[in-house]
C-alpha positions in Angstrom: 182.9 -0.1 128.9 184.3 1.7 126.0 181.6 0.3 123.7 179.0 1.5 126.2 180.4 5.0 126.2 180.7 5.1 122.5 177.1 4.1 122.1 175.9 6.6 124.8 177.5 9.7 123.4 175.5 9.8 120.2 172.3 9.1 122.1 173.0 12.0 124.5 174.0 14.3 121.6 170.8 13.4 119.8 168.8 14.0 122.9 170.3 17.4 123.5 169.7 18.3 119.9 166.1 17.2 120.1 165.7 19.2 123.3 167.2 22.3 121.7 164.8 21.8 118.7 161.8 21.6 121.1 163.0 24.6 123.1 163.6 26.7 119.9 160.1 25.7 118.6 158.6 26.8 121.9 160.5 30.1 121.9 159.4 30.8 118.3 155.9 30.0 119.2 156.1 32.3 122.3 157.7 35.0 120.1 154.9 34.7 117.6 152.4 35.0 120.4 154.0 38.1 121.9 154.4 39.5 118.4 150.7 38.9 117.8 149.9 40.5 121.2 152.0 43.5 120.3 150.2 43.9 116.9 146.9 43.6 118.7 147.9 46.2 121.2 149.2 48.5 118.4 145.9 48.1 116.6 144.0 48.9 119.8 146.1 52.0 120.4 145.7 53.0 116.8 141.9 53.4 117.5 142.7 56.1 120.1 141.5 59.6 119.1 144.9 60.8 120.4 148.3 60.3 118.9 151.1 58.6 120.8 154.8 58.1 120.8 156.7 55.7 123.1 160.3 54.7 123.9 160.4 50.9 124.3 163.1 49.8 126.8 163.7 46.2 125.7 164.5 46.1 122.9 165.2 49.8 122.5 162.8 51.1 120.0 160.9 54.3 119.1 157.3 54.0 117.9 155.2 56.8 116.4 151.4 56.1 115.9 149.7 56.6 112.6 147.4 59.2 114.2 150.4 61.3 115.3 152.1 61.0 111.9 149.0 62.2 110.1 148.5 65.0 112.7 152.0 66.4 112.3 152.4 65.6 108.6 155.2 63.0 109.1 155.5 60.8 106.0 158.4 58.5 107.1 157.3 54.9 107.7 159.3 54.6 111.0 159.4 58.1 112.4 161.8 58.9 115.2 161.4 61.4 118.1 163.6 63.9 116.1 161.1 63.8 113.3 158.3 64.7 115.7 160.4 67.6 117.2 161.1 69.0 113.7 157.3 69.6 113.2 157.0 71.7 116.3 157.9 75.4 116.9 161.3 76.2 118.3 160.0 76.9 121.8 157.9 73.7 121.8 160.9 71.7 120.6 163.0 72.8 123.6 160.2 72.3 126.1 159.1 68.8 124.9 162.8 67.6 124.5 163.5 68.6 128.1 160.4 67.0 129.5 160.9 63.8 127.4 164.5 63.4 128.6 163.4 63.8 132.3 160.7 61.1 131.7 163.2 58.6 130.1 166.0 59.2 132.6 164.1 59.8 135.9 160.6 58.6 135.1 159.1 62.1 135.8 155.6 62.5 134.3 154.6 65.8 132.7 151.8 67.8 131.1 152.7 70.2 128.4 151.1 72.3 125.7 152.9 72.7 122.4 152.2 74.0 118.9 153.4 73.3 115.4 155.6 75.5 113.3 152.7 77.5 111.9 151.2 78.0 115.4 147.9 76.8 113.9 148.0 73.4 115.6 147.9 73.2 119.4 148.6 69.9 121.2 148.5 68.8 124.8 151.3 66.3 125.5 151.0 63.9 128.5 154.2 62.0 129.4 153.9 58.8 131.5 156.0 55.7 132.2 154.5 52.2 131.6 155.9 49.7 134.2 155.4 46.1 135.1 154.0 44.9 138.4 157.5 44.7 140.0 158.1 48.3 139.0 160.5 47.7 136.1 160.1 50.1 133.3 158.6 48.8 130.0 158.3 52.0 128.0 158.0 55.8 128.3 154.8 57.0 126.5 153.9 60.4 125.2 150.2 61.1 124.5 149.3 63.9 122.1 145.8 65.4 122.2 144.7 67.9 119.5 143.3 71.0 121.1 142.5 72.5 117.7 139.6 70.1 117.2 137.7 71.6 120.1 138.9 75.1 119.6 136.4 76.3 117.0 133.5 75.1 119.1 134.9 76.9 122.2 135.5 80.1 120.2 132.0 79.8 118.7 130.5 79.4 122.1 132.5 82.3 123.4 131.5 84.5 120.5 127.8 83.5 121.0 128.1 84.2 124.7 129.6 87.5 124.0 126.9 88.4 121.4 124.2 87.3 123.8 125.7 89.4 126.6 126.0 92.4 124.3 122.5 92.0 123.1 121.2 91.6 126.6 123.0 94.8 127.6 121.6 96.5 124.5 118.0 95.4 125.3 118.3 96.4 128.9 119.8 99.7 128.0 117.1 100.3 125.4 114.3 99.4 127.9 115.9 101.5 130.6 115.9 104.6 128.3 112.3 104.3 127.2 110.4 107.5 127.8 107.6 105.7 129.5 107.4 103.3 132.4 108.1 99.6 131.5 108.2 96.5 133.7 108.4 92.7 133.5 106.6 90.3 135.9 107.5 86.8 137.0 104.8 84.1 137.0 104.0 84.9 140.6 103.4 88.6 139.6 106.5 89.8 141.4 108.6 92.4 139.5 111.5 91.0 137.5 112.6 94.3 135.9 111.6 97.9 135.7 113.2 100.8 133.9 114.2 104.3 135.1 110.8 105.8 134.0 109.1 103.3 136.4 111.5 104.4 139.2 110.5 108.0 138.7 106.8 107.1 138.9 107.2 105.3 142.2 109.5 108.0 143.5 112.4 105.6 144.4 115.9 105.8 142.8 117.2 102.4 143.9 116.0 99.7 141.4 117.0 96.8 143.7 114.8 98.2 146.5 111.8 98.5 144.1 112.2 95.0 142.9 112.7 93.5 146.3 109.7 95.3 147.7 107.6 94.9 144.5 106.6 98.5 144.5 103.7 99.1 142.2 102.9 102.4 140.5 100.2 104.0 142.7 97.1 104.4 140.7 93.5 103.5 140.8 91.4 103.1 137.6 87.7 103.7 137.2 87.0 100.0 137.5 89.2 99.7 140.6 91.5 97.1 139.1 95.0 98.3 139.7 98.3 96.9 138.4 98.4 93.4 139.7 94.7 92.8 139.1 95.2 93.9 135.5 98.1 91.5 135.1 96.0 88.6 136.6 93.3 89.3 134.0 95.8 89.4 131.2 97.4 86.1 132.3 94.2 84.2 132.9 92.6 85.3 129.6 95.7 85.2 127.5 94.8 88.6 126.0 96.2 92.1 126.3 94.4 94.2 128.9 94.3 98.0 129.1 92.9 100.6 131.5 93.3 104.3 132.0 94.0 106.1 135.2 95.1 109.6 136.4 98.5 110.0 137.9 100.1 113.1 139.5 103.2 113.9 137.4 105.3 116.8 138.5 102.4 118.0 140.6 99.9 117.9 137.6 97.3 115.3 137.0 97.8 113.5 133.7 95.9 110.6 132.1 97.9 107.4 131.6 97.0 104.1 129.8 98.3 101.0 131.6 98.8 97.8 129.5 99.6 94.3 130.6 100.7 91.8 127.9 100.7 88.0 128.8 103.9 86.0 127.8 104.3 82.3 127.3 100.8 81.6 126.1 101.7 77.9 125.6 102.0 77.5 129.3 99.2 77.2 132.0 97.9 80.6 133.1 99.6 80.4 136.5 103.0 79.8 134.9 102.8 82.7 132.5 105.0 85.8 132.7 103.9 89.3 131.6 105.2 92.7 130.6 103.6 96.0 131.1 104.0 99.7 130.3 102.2 103.0 131.0 101.8 105.6 128.3 101.0 109.2 128.9 97.8 109.8 126.8 96.9 113.2 128.1 97.8 114.9 124.8 95.8 112.3 122.9 92.9 112.8 125.2 93.1 116.6 124.8 93.1 116.2 121.0 90.2 113.8 121.2 88.2 116.2 123.3 89.1 119.1 120.9 88.1 116.9 117.9 84.8 116.0 119.6 84.1 119.7 120.2 85.0 120.5 116.6 82.9 117.7 115.2 80.0 118.8 117.4 80.3 122.4 116.1 80.7 121.1 112.5 77.5 119.0 112.8 75.6 122.0 114.2 76.7 124.1 111.2 75.9 121.3 108.7 72.5 120.8 110.4 71.5 124.4 109.7 72.3 124.2 105.9 69.6 124.3 103.4 71.6 121.8 101.3 71.3 118.1 102.2 74.5 116.7 103.8 75.3 113.1 104.5 78.5 111.6 105.9 79.7 108.0 105.5 82.6 106.3 107.2 85.3 104.4 105.3 83.2 101.2 105.3 80.3 103.0 103.7 78.0 103.3 106.7 76.1 106.5 107.5 77.6 108.6 110.3 75.8 111.9 110.0 72.9 113.5 108.1 70.9 116.7 108.4 67.2 117.5 108.1 67.6 119.0 104.6 68.8 115.6 103.4 65.7 114.0 104.7 63.5 116.6 103.1 65.2 116.4 99.7 65.1 112.6 99.4 61.8 112.1 101.4 63.6 109.6 103.8 62.4 108.9 107.3 64.5 110.2 110.1 63.9 107.0 112.2 65.3 104.8 109.4 68.4 107.0 108.8 69.0 106.9 112.6 69.8 103.2 112.2 72.9 104.2 110.2 72.3 102.2 107.0 74.9 101.6 104.4 75.3 103.6 101.1 74.1 100.5 99.2 71.0 100.3 101.5 70.2 104.0 100.8 70.5 103.5 97.1 68.0 100.6 97.3 65.6 102.7 99.4 65.7 105.5 96.9 65.0 103.1 94.1 62.0 101.8 95.9 60.7 105.4 96.2 61.4 106.0 92.5 63.6 108.9 93.3 66.8 107.9 91.4 67.4 108.7 87.7 65.9 106.0 85.5 68.4 103.3 84.7 67.8 100.2 82.5 70.3 98.1 84.6 70.0 99.2 88.2 72.5 96.5 89.5 75.2 97.9 87.2 74.3 101.4 88.2 74.6 100.5 91.9 77.9 98.7 91.3 79.3 101.8 89.6 78.1 104.1 92.4 79.7 101.8 95.1 83.0 101.7 93.1 82.9 105.4 92.7 82.5 105.7 96.4 85.4 103.4 97.3 87.8 104.9 94.7 87.1 108.6 95.4 90.3 110.6 95.9 89.1 114.2 95.0 86.0 116.3 94.8 83.5 115.2 92.2 80.4 117.1 91.0 77.4 115.7 89.3 73.9 116.7 88.3 71.0 114.3 89.0 67.8 114.6 86.9 65.1 113.0 89.0 61.9 111.4 87.6 59.8 114.0 89.5 61.4 116.8 87.4 63.8 118.1 90.0 67.5 118.7 89.3 69.9 118.1 92.1 73.6 119.1 92.3 75.6 116.4 94.0 79.1 117.1 95.3 81.2 114.2 96.7 84.5 114.7 98.4 86.7 112.6 100.7 86.3 113.4 104.4 89.5 114.3 106.2 88.8 111.9 109.0 88.0 109.0 106.7 85.0 108.3 104.6 83.0 110.4 102.1 80.8 113.4 102.6 78.0 114.2 100.0 76.1 117.4 99.5 72.9 117.6 97.6 71.4 120.9 96.5 68.1 121.4 94.7 69.1 123.6 91.8 65.8 123.2 89.8 64.9 126.9 90.1 68.4 128.1 89.5 68.7 126.0 86.4 65.4 127.3 85.1 66.5 130.9 85.8 69.8 130.3 84.1 68.0 128.8 81.1 65.7 131.8 80.9 68.6 134.2 81.3 70.6 132.4 78.5 67.6 132.6 76.3 67.3 136.3 76.9 71.0 136.7 76.2 70.6 134.9 72.9 67.6 137.1 72.0 69.7 140.2 72.8 72.5 138.9 70.7 70.2 138.3 67.8 68.7 141.8 68.1 72.1 143.7 68.3 73.5 141.6 65.5 70.7 143.2 63.3 71.5 146.7 64.3 73.7 148.9 62.0 75.7 150.4 64.8 78.7 148.6 66.3 78.0 147.7 69.9 80.3 146.2 72.6 79.4 145.7 76.2 81.8 145.4 79.2 80.9 144.1 82.7 81.8 145.7 86.0 85.3 144.1 85.9 86.1 145.7 82.6 85.9 142.5 80.5 84.1 142.3 77.1 80.9 140.3 77.5 79.0 141.1 74.3 79.7 142.4 70.8 77.8 142.4 67.4 78.7 141.7 63.8 78.5 145.4 62.9 81.4 146.2 65.3 83.5 143.4 63.8 83.0 144.7 60.3 83.5 148.3 61.4 86.9 147.6 63.0 87.8 144.5 61.1 88.2 142.9 64.6 89.5 139.4 65.3 86.6 137.3 66.6 88.9 134.9 68.4 90.4 137.8 70.3 86.9 139.1 71.2 85.7 135.7 72.2 88.4 135.6 74.9 86.7 138.3 76.9 89.6 140.8 76.7 89.9 143.8 79.0 88.6 147.3 78.1 92.0 148.8 77.5 93.1 145.9 75.2 89.9 146.4 73.1 90.7 150.1 72.8 94.3 149.3 71.7 92.9 147.0 69.0 91.0 150.0 67.5 94.1 152.0 67.0 94.8 151.1 63.4 91.3 152.0 62.4 91.1 155.4 64.2 94.5 157.0 64.0 97.5 157.3 61.7 100.0 158.6 64.2 100.9 158.1 67.8 100.1 161.6 68.8 96.6 161.5 67.2 95.9 158.2 68.9 97.1 159.5 72.3 94.7 162.5 72.2 91.8 160.4 71.0 92.3 157.8 73.7 92.3 160.6 76.4 89.0 161.8 75.1 87.5 158.3 75.1 88.7 157.6 78.7 87.4 161.0 79.8 84.0 160.0 78.4 84.0 156.7 80.4 84.2 158.8 83.6 81.1 160.8 82.7 77.5 159.7 83.1 76.9 159.8 79.4 79.0 161.4 76.7 79.8 161.3 73.0 83.2 161.3 71.2 83.6 162.2 67.6 85.7 159.8 65.7 87.6 160.0 62.4 88.5 156.8 60.8 91.7 156.3 58.8 89.6 155.9 55.6 88.4 159.5 56.1 84.9 158.4 57.3 83.5 160.0 60.3 81.7 158.4 63.2 80.4 158.9 66.8 81.1 156.9 70.0 78.3 157.0 72.6 79.2 155.8 76.1 76.4 154.4 78.3 76.8 153.3 81.9 75.0 150.2 82.9 73.5 149.5 86.4 76.0 146.7 87.2 78.9 149.1 86.7 79.5 148.0 83.1 79.8 150.1 79.9 77.8 150.1 76.7 79.8 151.5 73.8 77.9 152.3 70.6 79.8 153.2 67.4 78.0 155.0 64.5 79.7 155.6 61.3 78.9 157.6 58.1 80.5 157.9 54.7 80.4 161.8 54.8 84.1 162.9 54.7 83.6 166.7 54.9 79.9 167.3 55.9 78.8 167.8 52.2 77.0 164.5 52.1 74.8 165.6 55.0 74.1 169.0 53.4 73.0 167.4 50.1 70.6 165.1 52.1 69.0 168.1 53.8 68.6 169.9 50.4 66.9 166.9 48.9 64.5 166.8 51.8 63.6 170.4 51.3 
């Protein structure tokens, strides 16, 4: 029996040891399994966009997620709850500590908003207890959500909303204060908006009532269209439509122009909106009528001129001509009535051989058209036609746009001036051969003619005489030759001026070189004066006596 027990004890001991080894192996395997599960759960939780911190019950352990560590700037490898609290503001530390203690002790969940020390980071903290199926607590978890991530978008949206609201108020206020009626229509032609000027036109102060009842401005145009019909035409055609009508404003009839503008042209016509406005064009109409009256009177005046007048618009097309233009250029009235262009008229005149001879007509035509398009001020030219006529051409910009041209036949005038100038040259040649000094003044008292004898007699400056000086300036230039003192010159000048007032008179002169002379004053038909200066070398009359003795 003793041998049996001695043999059994080692066997039982070995069995127990083996059993313990197996159990320990199973426990280690189970531990590795749970450790692996925990790591997997931690990795899954790490992918959460929110940070977390939890208090594990068994074993007691505090775990801070990598997301929360980065969010709060915690650089410890195993952060504790106190490390989290240190990163929060003082107020947030107290609130979160109190809420976390209530969760761990009593299992009370909470929702709290905290901020960091700088108040730049805002976090929402949700506290919850994780429990098993039987209700036993496993861990108390704090979830941290960063509110700052979404804050710029919210603020941006709020700013944009505020800007849109302010802009909408600005636009509505601007439209409401327009000095003319303005309105917006829905796709079904009902009124969506109208301003205060519109309310005054319909005679109702309540905007809501006008919009609800779709009150139209009462008017009837010449074509019987009316407001809605005009809007329908604008929507269906996709084009701006206008019409004019008379409205009674403050008891007086005034002309208004109604306009409907289609909106949303990329939509079907029955889904388009429209805007409209009514402008008071009475003043414009009055100006237009006054301008028409003025132009009519102007055309009547121009039609009666002997000079040829032709008016082109800014595009170079004929707008007006008178009979004298037809006569001067031998152009048919029926053809001019078709309103040809300036280039067409040049071609027609070349066909009739009425333009000055040019070797290169195309270049001549190009120059004339360029001259027309660049004209900024009056331009005067003389045209020498092949038939011997001489035309004076004046071009000037027309105030209402375009160019007006005036053609005057100056052939006779040029011939007369040529003859007159020839006579003047002959007269100059004649008086230059006379021994007497001669000067001629016109009716305005300016020197117009003098001879070489006068220049030699008074040693006059020809540049001074060529400037057509006044009578008194010429007399002053004679002072050094006629008087040696101021008193003598004063008396002599009085005699000369007195002679100018007489029909004809003579004034005796004594030159400073002791020679004597005579001034004869002659009055011309045009109011001018002819002054003739005779001069002798007789100093005391003896020379004249000796001549008489020799004659005897």
